[in-house]
PDB file with SEQRES, HELIX, SHEET and CRYST1 records, atoms N, CA, C and O in Angstrom:
SEQRES   1 A   37  MET ASN ALA GLN THR HIS PHE ILE THR ASP ASN HIS PRO          
SEQRES   2 A   37  SER THR ALA LYS ASP GLN SER GLU PHE ASP GLY PHE MET          
SEQRES   3 A   37  ASP ASP ARG ALA ALA SER LEU ASP ALA ASP THR                  
HELIX    1 AA1 ALA A    3  ASP A   10  1                                   8    
HELIX    2 AA2 ALA A   16  ASP A   36  1                                  21    
CRYST1    1.000    1.000    1.000  90.00  90.00  90.00 P 1           1          
ATOM      1  N   MET A   1     154.554 -68.652 206.002  1.00  0.00           N  
ATOM      2  CA  MET A   1     154.956 -69.084 204.661  1.00  0.00           C  
ATOM      3  C   MET A   1     155.941 -70.196 204.783  1.00  0.00           C  
ATOM      4  O   MET A   1     156.926 -70.093 205.514  1.00  0.00           O  
ATOM      5  N   ASN A   2     155.679 -71.288 204.054  1.00  0.00           N  
ATOM      6  CA  ASN A   2     156.633 -72.425 204.197  1.00  0.00           C  
ATOM      7  C   ASN A   2     157.638 -72.343 203.019  1.00  0.00           C  
ATOM      8  O   ASN A   2     157.542 -71.481 202.146  1.00  0.00           O  
ATOM      9  N   ALA A   3     158.603 -73.287 203.044  1.00  0.00           N  
ATOM     10  CA  ALA A   3     159.669 -73.227 202.056  1.00  0.00           C  
ATOM     11  C   ALA A   3     159.161 -73.375 200.647  1.00  0.00           C  
ATOM     12  O   ALA A   3     159.676 -72.750 199.720  1.00  0.00           O  
ATOM     13  N   GLN A   4     158.134 -74.216 200.485  1.00  0.00           N  
ATOM     14  CA  GLN A   4     157.613 -74.361 199.099  1.00  0.00           C  
ATOM     15  C   GLN A   4     157.019 -73.061 198.569  1.00  0.00           C  
ATOM     16  O   GLN A   4     157.205 -72.723 197.400  1.00  0.00           O  
ATOM     17  N   THR A   5     156.303 -72.331 199.428  1.00  0.00           N  
ATOM     18  CA  THR A   5     155.731 -71.067 199.040  1.00  0.00           C  
ATOM     19  C   THR A   5     156.838 -70.063 198.707  1.00  0.00           C  
ATOM     20  O   THR A   5     156.697 -69.299 197.752  1.00  0.00           O  
ATOM     21  N   HIS A   6     157.926 -70.044 199.466  1.00  0.00           N  
ATOM     22  CA  HIS A   6     159.010 -69.177 199.199  1.00  0.00           C  
ATOM     23  C   HIS A   6     159.644 -69.529 197.836  1.00  0.00           C  
ATOM     24  O   HIS A   6     159.981 -68.652 197.040  1.00  0.00           O  
ATOM     25  N   PHE A   7     159.787 -70.802 197.609  1.00  0.00           N  
ATOM     26  CA  PHE A   7     160.365 -71.288 196.309  1.00  0.00           C  
ATOM     27  C   PHE A   7     159.536 -70.786 195.155  1.00  0.00           C  
ATOM     28  O   PHE A   7     160.058 -70.240 194.183  1.00  0.00           O  
ATOM     29  N   ILE A   8     158.253 -70.972 195.272  1.00  0.00           N  
ATOM     30  CA  ILE A   8     157.348 -70.580 194.175  1.00  0.00           C  
ATOM     31  C   ILE A   8     157.450 -69.020 193.942  1.00  0.00           C  
ATOM     32  O   ILE A   8     157.581 -68.527 192.822  1.00  0.00           O  
ATOM     33  N   THR A   9     157.379 -68.322 195.070  1.00  0.00           N  
ATOM     34  CA  THR A   9     157.412 -66.845 194.980  1.00  0.00           C  
ATOM     35  C   THR A   9     158.711 -66.370 194.361  1.00  0.00           C  
ATOM     36  O   THR A   9     158.705 -65.383 193.626  1.00  0.00           O  
ATOM     37  N   ASP A  10     159.808 -67.023 194.624  1.00  0.00           N  
ATOM     38  CA  ASP A  10     161.121 -66.602 194.170  1.00  0.00           C  
ATOM     39  C   ASP A  10     161.413 -67.025 192.778  1.00  0.00           C  
ATOM     40  O   ASP A  10     162.381 -66.554 192.181  1.00  0.00           O  
ATOM     41  N   ASN A  11     160.567 -67.950 192.203  1.00  0.00           N  
ATOM     42  CA  ASN A  11     160.812 -68.484 190.925  1.00  0.00           C  
ATOM     43  C   ASN A  11     159.546 -68.351 190.041  1.00  0.00           C  
ATOM     44  O   ASN A  11     158.891 -69.333 189.688  1.00  0.00           O  
ATOM     45  N   HIS A  12     159.247 -67.091 189.712  1.00  0.00           N  
ATOM     46  CA  HIS A  12     158.030 -66.855 188.967  1.00  0.00           C  
ATOM     47  C   HIS A  12     158.115 -67.519 187.578  1.00  0.00           C  
ATOM     48  O   HIS A  12     159.136 -67.437 186.897  1.00  0.00           O  
ATOM     49  N   PRO A  13     157.037 -68.162 187.190  1.00  0.00           N  
ATOM     50  CA  PRO A  13     156.967 -68.791 185.869  1.00  0.00           C  
ATOM     51  C   PRO A  13     157.144 -67.753 184.765  1.00  0.00           C  
ATOM     52  O   PRO A  13     156.657 -66.629 184.892  1.00  0.00           O  
ATOM     53  N   SER A  14     157.805 -68.098 183.727  1.00  0.00           N  
ATOM     54  CA  SER A  14     158.187 -67.128 182.667  1.00  0.00           C  
ATOM     55  C   SER A  14     157.357 -67.282 181.368  1.00  0.00           C  
ATOM     56  O   SER A  14     157.400 -66.413 180.497  1.00  0.00           O  
ATOM     57  N   THR A  15     156.629 -68.356 181.255  1.00  0.00           N  
ATOM     58  CA  THR A  15     155.842 -68.508 180.034  1.00  0.00           C  
ATOM     59  C   THR A  15     154.330 -68.608 180.352  1.00  0.00           C  
ATOM     60  O   THR A  15     153.939 -68.865 181.490  1.00  0.00           O  
ATOM     61  N   ALA A  16     153.519 -68.402 179.343  1.00  0.00           N  
ATOM     62  CA  ALA A  16     152.061 -68.402 179.596  1.00  0.00           C  
ATOM     63  C   ALA A  16     151.613 -69.778 180.089  1.00  0.00           C  
ATOM     64  O   ALA A  16     150.753 -69.900 180.962  1.00  0.00           O  
ATOM     65  N   LYS A  17     152.218 -70.797 179.508  1.00  0.00           N  
ATOM     66  CA  LYS A  17     151.840 -72.187 179.932  1.00  0.00           C  
ATOM     67  C   LYS A  17     152.215 -72.421 181.412  1.00  0.00           C  
ATOM     68  O   LYS A  17     151.419 -72.934 182.198  1.00  0.00           O  
ATOM     69  N   ASP A  18     153.417 -72.037 181.749  1.00  0.00           N  
ATOM     70  CA  ASP A  18     153.864 -72.116 183.123  1.00  0.00           C  
ATOM     71  C   ASP A  18     152.985 -71.320 184.041  1.00  0.00           C  
ATOM     72  O   ASP A  18     152.652 -71.769 185.139  1.00  0.00           O  
ATOM     73  N   GLN A  19     152.596 -70.120 183.597  1.00  0.00           N  
ATOM     74  CA  GLN A  19     151.756 -69.250 184.448  1.00  0.00           C  
ATOM     75  C   GLN A  19     150.412 -69.902 184.659  1.00  0.00           C  
ATOM     76  O   GLN A  19     149.854 -69.846 185.755  1.00  0.00           O  
ATOM     77  N   SER A  20     149.880 -70.529 183.603  1.00  0.00           N  
ATOM     78  CA  SER A  20     148.545 -71.213 183.730  1.00  0.00           C  
ATOM     79  C   SER A  20     148.681 -72.367 184.725  1.00  0.00           C  
ATOM     80  O   SER A  20     147.806 -72.555 185.570  1.00  0.00           O  
ATOM     81  N   GLU A  21     149.747 -73.131 184.637  1.00  0.00           N  
ATOM     82  CA  GLU A  21     149.906 -74.231 185.546  1.00  0.00           C  
ATOM     83  C   GLU A  21     150.154 -73.702 186.962  1.00  0.00           C  
ATOM     84  O   GLU A  21     149.649 -74.278 187.925  1.00  0.00           O  
ATOM     85  N   PHE A  22     150.902 -72.643 187.103  1.00  0.00           N  
ATOM     86  CA  PHE A  22     151.186 -72.037 188.369  1.00  0.00           C  
ATOM     87  C   PHE A  22     149.852 -71.567 188.994  1.00  0.00           C  
ATOM     88  O   PHE A  22     149.593 -71.795 190.176  1.00  0.00           O  
ATOM     89  N   ASP A  23     149.029 -70.915 188.182  1.00  0.00           N  
ATOM     90  CA  ASP A  23     147.734 -70.420 188.718  1.00  0.00           C  
ATOM     91  C   ASP A  23     146.865 -71.573 189.142  1.00  0.00           C  
ATOM     92  O   ASP A  23     146.178 -71.484 190.159  1.00  0.00           O  
ATOM     93  N   GLY A  24     146.874 -72.659 188.386  1.00  0.00           N  
ATOM     94  CA  GLY A  24     146.124 -73.850 188.780  1.00  0.00           C  
ATOM     95  C   GLY A  24     146.601 -74.432 190.055  1.00  0.00           C  
ATOM     96  O   GLY A  24     145.810 -74.827 190.911  1.00  0.00           O  
ATOM     97  N   PHE A  25     147.944 -74.490 190.195  1.00  0.00           N  
ATOM     98  CA  PHE A  25     148.547 -74.981 191.406  1.00  0.00           C  
ATOM     99  C   PHE A  25     148.101 -74.125 192.624  1.00  0.00           C  
ATOM    100  O   PHE A  25     147.682 -74.654 193.654  1.00  0.00           O  
ATOM    101  N   MET A  26     148.205 -72.819 192.469  1.00  0.00           N  
ATOM    102  CA  MET A  26     147.833 -71.927 193.560  1.00  0.00           C  
ATOM    103  C   MET A  26     146.330 -72.061 193.873  1.00  0.00           C  
ATOM    104  O   MET A  26     145.930 -71.980 195.035  1.00  0.00           O  
ATOM    105  N   ASP A  27     145.536 -72.258 192.876  1.00  0.00           N  
ATOM    106  CA  ASP A  27     144.054 -72.459 193.125  1.00  0.00           C  
ATOM    107  C   ASP A  27     143.866 -73.718 193.931  1.00  0.00           C  
ATOM    108  O   ASP A  27     143.116 -73.734 194.906  1.00  0.00           O  
ATOM    109  N   ASP A  28     144.578 -74.828 193.508  1.00  0.00           N  
ATOM    110  CA  ASP A  28     144.426 -76.078 194.214  1.00  0.00           C  
ATOM    111  C   ASP A  28     144.968 -75.998 195.636  1.00  0.00           C  
ATOM    112  O   ASP A  28     144.417 -76.582 196.569  1.00  0.00           O  
ATOM    113  N   ARG A  29     146.077 -75.249 195.774  1.00  0.00           N  
ATOM    114  CA  ARG A  29     146.644 -75.059 197.132  1.00  0.00           C  
ATOM    115  C   ARG A  29     145.656 -74.261 198.013  1.00  0.00           C  
ATOM    116  O   ARG A  29     145.457 -74.617 199.174  1.00  0.00           O  
ATOM    117  N   ALA A  30     145.059 -73.228 197.500  1.00  0.00           N  
ATOM    118  CA  ALA A  30     144.125 -72.440 198.296  1.00  0.00           C  
ATOM    119  C   ALA A  30     142.914 -73.304 198.688  1.00  0.00           C  
ATOM    120  O   ALA A  30     142.428 -73.240 199.818  1.00  0.00           O  
ATOM    121  N   ALA A  31     142.439 -74.115 197.722  1.00  0.00           N  
ATOM    122  CA  ALA A  31     141.307 -74.965 198.009  1.00  0.00           C  
ATOM    123  C   ALA A  31     141.654 -75.975 199.097  1.00  0.00           C  
ATOM    124  O   ALA A  31     140.840 -76.258 199.976  1.00  0.00           O  
ATOM    125  N   SER A  32     142.875 -76.516 199.030  1.00  0.00           N  
ATOM    126  CA  SER A  32     143.254 -77.494 200.056  1.00  0.00           C  
ATOM    127  C   SER A  32     143.496 -76.867 201.368  1.00  0.00           C  
ATOM    128  O   SER A  32     143.227 -77.490 202.395  1.00  0.00           O  
ATOM    129  N   LEU A  33     143.988 -75.669 201.404  1.00  0.00           N  
ATOM    130  CA  LEU A  33     144.141 -74.902 202.697  1.00  0.00           C  
ATOM    131  C   LEU A  33     142.762 -74.630 203.263  1.00  0.00           C  
ATOM    132  O   LEU A  33     142.535 -74.781 204.463  1.00  0.00           O  
ATOM    133  N   ASP A  34     141.849 -74.232 202.405  1.00  0.00           N  
ATOM    134  CA  ASP A  34     140.499 -73.929 202.909  1.00  0.00           C  
ATOM    135  C   ASP A  34     139.846 -75.209 203.507  1.00  0.00           C  
ATOM    136  O   ASP A  34     139.132 -75.135 204.506  1.00  0.00           O  
ATOM    137  N   ALA A  35     140.097 -76.341 202.896  1.00  0.00           N  
ATOM    138  CA  ALA A  35     139.551 -77.588 203.325  1.00  0.00           C  
ATOM    139  C   ALA A  35     140.118 -77.971 204.673  1.00  0.00           C  
ATOM    140  O   ALA A  35     139.439 -78.614 205.473  1.00  0.00           O  
ATOM    141  N   ASP A  36     141.377 -77.578 204.941  1.00  0.00           N  
ATOM    142  CA  ASP A  36     141.986 -77.932 206.200  1.00  0.00           C  
ATOM    143  C   ASP A  36     141.495 -77.124 207.387  1.00  0.00           C  
ATOM    144  O   ASP A  36     141.709 -77.525 208.531  1.00  0.00           O  
ATOM    145  N   THR A  37     140.845 -76.002 207.145  1.00  0.00           N  
ATOM    146  CA  THR A  37     140.469 -75.149 208.234  1.00  0.00           C  
ATOM    147  C   THR A  37     139.019 -75.391 208.645  1.00  0.00           C  
ATOM    148  O   THR A  37     138.523 -74.744 209.567  1.00  0.00           O  
TER     149      THR A  37                                                      
END                                                                             
């Protein structure tokens, strides 16, 4: 787990809009990690 992941985990979004953006970010991150392997 890198520093950015720790930051995200430690600072959970508090609104529905933030949660939606957070979910989209995590989906994009997972897709990019899959592409790297």
